[in-house]
NUZAMI-87567 format. One record per residue (C-alpha): residue number from 1; x, y, z. Coordinates in Angstrom, 2 decimals. Layout:
% NUZAMI-87567
+-----+---------+---------+---------+
| num |       X |       Y |       Z |
+-----+---------+---------+---------+
| NUM |       X |       Y |       Z |
...
+-----+---------+---------+---------+
This chain:
% NUZAMI-87567
+-----+---------+---------+---------+
| num |       X |       Y |       Z |
+-----+---------+---------+---------+
|   1 |    0.09 |   -0.11 |    0.28 |
|   2 |    3.03 |    1.85 |    0.99 |
|   3 |    4.55 |    1.32 |   -2.42 |
|   4 |    1.60 |    2.52 |   -4.92 |
|   5 |    1.30 |    5.79 |   -2.31 |
|   6 |    4.94 |    6.86 |   -3.01 |
|   7 |    4.28 |    5.09 |   -6.96 |
|   8 |    1.14 |    7.46 |   -7.94 |
|   9 |    2.40 |   10.25 |   -5.80 |
|  10 |    6.03 |   10.00 |   -8.30 |
|  11 |    4.17 |    9.67 |  -11.61 |
|  12 |    1.66 |   12.73 |  -10.51 |
|  13 |    5.02 |   14.52 |  -10.14 |
|  14 |    6.13 |   13.22 |  -13.48 |
|  15 |    3.26 |   14.05 |  -15.13 |
|  16 |    3.75 |   17.62 |  -14.08 |
|  17 |    6.80 |   18.63 |  -14.57 |
|  18 |    5.76 |   16.85 |  -18.32 |
|  19 |    2.60 |   19.34 |  -18.93 |
|  20 |    5.03 |   22.42 |  -17.44 |
|  21 |    8.42 |   21.30 |  -19.99 |
|  22 |    5.47 |   20.67 |  -22.56 |
|  23 |    3.60 |   24.14 |  -22.04 |
|  24 |    7.01 |   26.28 |  -21.70 |
|  25 |    7.66 |   24.49 |  -25.52 |
|  26 |    4.92 |   25.58 |  -27.11 |
|  27 |    5.62 |   29.13 |  -25.72 |
|  28 |    8.57 |   29.05 |  -26.52 |
|  29 |    6.88 |   27.61 |  -30.06 |
|  30 |    4.71 |   30.34 |  -30.54 |
|  31 |    7.15 |   33.48 |  -29.82 |
|  32 |    9.67 |   32.16 |  -32.29 |
|  33 |    6.66 |   31.91 |  -34.75 |
|  34 |    5.48 |   35.28 |  -34.08 |
|  35 |    8.92 |   37.01 |  -34.17 |
|  36 |    9.79 |   35.32 |  -37.51 |
|  37 |    6.18 |   36.60 |  -39.07 |
|  38 |    7.55 |   39.81 |  -37.83 |
|  39 |   11.06 |   39.91 |  -39.40 |
|  40 |    9.48 |   38.58 |  -42.68 |
|  41 |    7.14 |   41.53 |  -42.99 |
|  42 |    9.80 |   43.58 |  -41.50 |
|  43 |   12.47 |   42.19 |  -44.59 |
|  44 |    9.57 |   42.77 |  -47.00 |
|  45 |    8.58 |   46.96 |  -45.73 |
|  46 |   12.26 |   47.56 |  -45.75 |
|  47 |   12.63 |   45.92 |  -49.92 |
|  48 |    9.42 |   47.21 |  -50.68 |
|  49 |    9.29 |   49.54 |  -54.01 |
|  50 |   13.14 |   48.46 |  -54.96 |
|  51 |   12.90 |   46.80 |  -57.76 |
|  52 |   17.23 |   46.73 |  -58.46 |
|  53 |   18.74 |   43.43 |  -58.54 |
|  54 |   20.62 |   43.87 |  -55.86 |
|  55 |   17.90 |   44.60 |  -52.95 |
|  56 |   16.03 |   41.68 |  -54.79 |
|  57 |   19.13 |   39.84 |  -53.70 |
|  58 |   19.89 |   41.07 |  -50.74 |
|  59 |   16.24 |   40.49 |  -49.89 |
|  60 |   16.03 |   37.07 |  -50.45 |
|  61 |   19.81 |   36.37 |  -48.26 |
|  62 |   17.89 |   37.96 |  -45.66 |
|  63 |   14.13 |   35.76 |  -46.38 |
|  64 |   16.56 |   33.23 |  -46.65 |
|  65 |   18.91 |   32.80 |  -43.13 |
|  66 |   15.04 |   33.98 |  -41.29 |
|  67 |   13.90 |   30.75 |  -42.96 |
|  68 |   16.95 |   28.91 |  -41.17 |
|  69 |   16.58 |   30.64 |  -37.85 |
|  70 |   12.30 |   30.11 |  -37.94 |
|  71 |   12.82 |   28.57 |  -34.43 |
|  72 |   15.52 |   30.77 |  -32.71 |
|  73 |   13.77 |   33.45 |  -31.67 |
|  74 |   17.06 |   35.54 |  -30.68 |
|  75 |   19.66 |   35.19 |  -33.77 |
|  76 |   16.37 |   36.40 |  -35.61 |
|  77 |   16.45 |   39.31 |  -33.43 |
|  78 |   20.88 |   39.23 |  -34.30 |
|  79 |   19.73 |   39.12 |  -38.23 |
|  80 |   17.58 |   41.63 |  -37.79 |
|  81 |   20.00 |   43.89 |  -36.58 |
|  82 |   23.21 |   42.82 |  -37.82 |
|  83 |   21.47 |   43.13 |  -41.85 |
|  84 |   18.60 |   45.82 |  -41.73 |
|  85 |   19.85 |   48.07 |  -38.47 |
|  86 |   16.77 |   47.17 |  -36.55 |
|  87 |   16.80 |   46.95 |  -32.57 |
|  88 |   15.49 |   45.04 |  -30.43 |
|  89 |   12.54 |   45.65 |  -29.02 |
+-----+---------+---------+---------+
Protein backbone atom coordinates (compact mmCIF):
# COMPACT_ATOMS: atom_id res chain seq x y z
CA UNK A 1 0.00 0.00 0.00
CA UNK A 2 2.77 2.45 0.91
CA UNK A 3 4.69 1.52 -2.21
CA UNK A 4 1.61 2.17 -4.36
CA UNK A 5 1.14 5.62 -2.78
CA UNK A 6 4.80 6.46 -3.39
CA UNK A 7 4.54 5.28 -6.99
CA UNK A 8 1.40 7.39 -7.50
CA UNK A 9 3.09 10.44 -5.97
CA UNK A 10 6.12 9.95 -8.23
CA UNK A 11 3.86 9.53 -11.26
CA UNK A 12 1.99 12.75 -10.46
CA UNK A 13 5.25 14.68 -10.01
CA UNK A 14 6.57 13.41 -13.32
CA UNK A 15 3.28 14.20 -15.02
CA UNK A 16 3.36 17.81 -13.75
CA UNK A 17 6.99 18.17 -14.86
CA UNK A 18 6.16 16.88 -18.34
CA UNK A 19 3.13 19.16 -18.63
CA UNK A 20 5.20 22.16 -17.49
CA UNK A 21 7.93 21.34 -20.01
CA UNK A 22 5.33 20.98 -22.75
CA UNK A 23 3.78 24.37 -21.94
CA UNK A 24 7.21 25.99 -21.93
CA UNK A 25 8.14 24.41 -25.26
CA UNK A 26 4.82 25.47 -26.75
CA UNK A 27 5.32 29.06 -25.59
CA UNK A 28 8.82 29.10 -27.08
CA UNK A 29 7.54 27.78 -30.41
CA UNK A 30 4.78 30.38 -30.47
CA UNK A 31 7.26 33.13 -29.61
CA UNK A 32 9.60 31.95 -32.37
CA UNK A 33 6.77 31.81 -34.92
CA UNK A 34 5.63 35.31 -33.99
CA UNK A 35 9.17 36.67 -34.18
CA UNK A 36 9.72 34.98 -37.56
CA UNK A 37 6.50 36.43 -39.01
CA UNK A 38 7.38 39.90 -37.73
CA UNK A 39 10.87 39.59 -39.22
CA UNK A 40 9.58 38.54 -42.63
CA UNK A 41 7.19 41.48 -42.57
CA UNK A 42 10.04 43.84 -41.61
CA UNK A 43 12.16 42.56 -44.50
CA UNK A 44 9.28 43.06 -46.91
CA UNK A 45 8.77 46.61 -45.68
CA UNK A 46 12.49 47.38 -45.89
CA UNK A 47 12.74 46.34 -49.52
CA UNK A 48 9.25 47.44 -50.61
CA UNK A 49 9.34 49.37 -53.86
CA UNK A 50 12.99 48.53 -54.59
CA UNK A 51 13.23 46.82 -57.94
CA UNK A 52 17.00 46.92 -58.03
CA UNK A 53 18.33 43.40 -58.61
CA UNK A 54 20.92 43.79 -55.85
CA UNK A 55 18.19 44.70 -53.37
CA UNK A 56 16.12 41.76 -54.56
CA UNK A 57 19.08 39.45 -54.06
CA UNK A 58 19.78 40.88 -50.58
CA UNK A 59 16.11 40.49 -49.60
CA UNK A 60 16.17 36.85 -50.66
CA UNK A 61 19.39 36.24 -48.73
CA UNK A 62 17.88 37.73 -45.58
CA UNK A 63 14.69 35.73 -46.03
CA UNK A 64 16.75 32.56 -46.35
CA UNK A 65 18.69 33.39 -43.17
CA UNK A 66 15.42 34.03 -41.34
CA UNK A 67 14.00 30.77 -42.61
CA UNK A 68 17.00 28.88 -41.22
CA UNK A 69 16.63 30.66 -37.86
CA UNK A 70 12.85 30.25 -37.79
CA UNK A 71 12.82 28.45 -34.43
CA UNK A 72 15.37 30.70 -32.74
CA UNK A 73 14.00 34.14 -31.80
CA UNK A 74 17.39 35.36 -30.57
CA UNK A 75 19.02 34.48 -33.89
CA UNK A 76 16.22 36.27 -35.74
CA UNK A 77 16.89 39.39 -33.66
CA UNK A 78 20.58 39.12 -34.48
CA UNK A 79 19.90 38.83 -38.22
CA UNK A 80 17.55 41.81 -38.20
CA UNK A 81 20.06 43.94 -36.32
CA UNK A 82 23.09 42.93 -38.40
CA UNK A 83 21.43 42.98 -41.81
CA UNK A 84 18.83 45.74 -41.50
CA UNK A 85 19.82 47.71 -38.41
CA UNK A 86 16.55 46.84 -36.71
CA UNK A 87 17.16 46.67 -32.95
CA UNK A 88 15.42 44.23 -30.65
CA UNK A 89 12.23 45.72 -29.25
